[in-house]
C-alpha positions as CSV (number, residue, x, y, z in Angstrom):
1,M,216.2,33.6,187.8
2,A,214.1,31.3,190.0
3,R,209.9,32.6,191.0
4,C,208.1,31.8,194.3
5,D,204.1,33.1,193.1
6,G,203.4,31.8,197.4
7,E,203.0,28.5,196.4
8,R,205.2,27.3,194.0
9,F,208.9,27.2,193.4
10,E,209.4,26.8,189.6
11,K,213.8,26.4,190.4
12,L,217.3,28.0,191.7
13,K,220.0,28.5,189.4
14,V,223.9,28.5,190.9
15,A,227.0,28.8,190.1
16,T,230.7,28.5,190.7
17,W,232.7,30.8,189.0
18,N,237.1,31.6,189.7
19,V,237.3,35.1,189.3
20,K,240.7,35.7,190.0
21,G,240.2,38.8,191.9
22,I,237.3,40.2,192.2
23,A,238.1,43.7,192.8
24,E,237.8,45.3,189.2
25,K,235.2,42.7,187.8
26,T,232.0,43.2,189.8
27,E,230.2,44.6,186.6
28,E,231.3,41.7,184.3
29,L,230.7,39.6,187.1
30,E,227.3,40.7,188.1
31,T,226.3,41.5,184.2
32,E,227.2,37.5,183.3
33,L,225.3,36.2,186.4
34,L,222.2,38.4,184.6
35,K,222.8,36.9,181.6
36,R,222.5,33.3,182.2
37,K,219.4,33.8,185.5
38,I,222.1,33.3,187.8
39,D,219.8,33.4,191.5
40,I,223.2,32.6,193.7
41,A,227.3,32.0,192.7
42,I,229.8,30.3,194.1
43,I,232.6,33.2,193.6
44,T,236.0,31.8,194.2
45,Q,239.6,33.3,194.0
46,A,237.3,37.0,195.3
47,K,240.4,38.0,196.7
48,K,239.1,40.0,199.5
49,K,240.1,40.5,202.8
50,N,238.3,39.8,205.9
51,K,234.9,39.2,206.2
52,G,231.9,41.7,204.7
53,S,228.8,42.4,202.4
54,E,228.3,44.5,198.9
55,D,224.7,45.8,197.2
56,T,225.7,45.7,194.1
57,D,222.3,47.0,191.0
58,N,221.7,42.7,191.0
59,Y,223.5,41.1,193.7
60,L,224.2,41.2,197.6
61,L,227.5,39.9,197.2
62,I,228.6,38.9,200.7
63,Y,232.6,37.6,201.0
64,C,235.6,36.0,203.8
65,G,239.5,36.0,202.8
66,G,242.3,36.0,204.7
67,P,243.0,38.8,206.9
68,S,243.2,41.9,206.7
69,N,247.0,42.5,207.3
70,Q,248.3,38.9,204.3
71,W,248.2,40.1,200.6
72,A,244.7,38.5,199.4
73,S,245.4,35.5,197.5
74,S,242.1,33.1,197.9
75,G,238.6,33.9,199.3
76,L,235.1,33.4,198.3
77,A,232.6,34.9,197.4
78,I,229.3,34.2,197.0
79,A,226.3,36.4,194.8
80,N,222.5,36.1,196.6
81,W,220.2,37.5,194.1
82,K,219.1,41.3,194.9
83,N,215.3,39.9,195.3
84,W,216.5,37.3,197.4
85,K,218.0,39.3,199.9
86,N,215.4,38.6,202.8
87,K,215.2,35.1,202.3
88,M,218.9,34.7,202.8
89,Q,219.0,33.5,207.2
90,D,222.9,34.2,207.4
91,Y,226.2,33.3,206.0
92,T,229.3,31.6,208.1
93,R,233.0,32.1,207.3
94,I,234.5,28.4,208.2
95,S,237.5,29.7,206.6
96,D,239.0,31.7,204.0
97,G,238.3,28.6,201.4
98,I,235.0,27.3,202.9
99,I,231.9,29.9,203.3
100,E,228.8,29.0,204.4
101,T,224.9,31.0,203.4
102,R,221.7,29.9,204.5
103,I,218.4,30.5,202.4
104,K,214.8,29.8,203.2
105,I,212.6,29.3,200.3
106,L,208.7,28.4,200.9
107,N,209.5,27.0,204.3
108,T,212.8,25.6,203.1
109,N,215.7,25.9,204.0
110,F,218.8,25.5,201.8
111,T,222.3,25.4,203.2
112,I,224.6,26.2,200.3
113,V,228.3,25.4,201.2
114,G,231.4,26.7,199.0
115,V,234.9,25.5,199.3
116,Y,238.2,26.7,196.7
117,P,241.5,25.3,198.7
118,A,243.9,26.3,195.6
119,I,245.8,29.6,197.0
120,E,247.5,31.3,194.2
121,G,251.5,31.1,194.8
122,Q,250.9,28.4,196.9
123,E,249.9,25.3,194.3
124,Q,253.2,23.5,195.3
125,N,251.9,22.9,199.0
126,T,248.8,20.7,198.0
127,K,248.8,18.4,200.9
128,K,249.9,20.6,203.2
129,L,246.3,22.9,202.1
130,T,244.8,19.5,201.3
131,G,244.6,19.2,204.8
132,K,244.5,22.8,206.1
133,Y,241.0,22.3,204.6
134,N,240.3,19.2,205.7
135,K,240.7,19.4,208.9
136,A,237.8,22.9,208.4
137,W,235.4,21.0,206.6
138,T,235.4,17.8,209.1
139,K,234.9,20.9,212.1
140,Y,232.3,22.6,210.0
141,L,230.6,18.8,209.4
142,N,230.5,17.9,213.1
143,R,229.1,21.0,213.9
144,K,226.1,20.4,212.2
145,A,225.7,16.7,213.5
């Protein structure tokens, strides 16, 4: 895990993992992230609905997905090491395939963006999906300008 002793910052370990549904895998996810000393992980195909957060023993899991009245076929989550919970400034659901969080470490702001445009069962619509996420991504980038 990254260390921050008040004056130095050693390293920040960020990873991605496609879990293909997180509902029954939270414990396994946490075990693997701890074993690999991951500070922040972008979790793809979380298959959670709406937007929210939940605490595990060692991580804060924030997520965004499709509407509650639709089948959960995609969605993203960010697992943030719990000791850094107070350093996370906020998170934003850009779409069911784009999530952002901001974290502040030693007076430096980091923006971490997770993007995953594939939606299970709609692989044949790649062009349409890519266009949809390109529009959302362009809107996101223009918002920051």
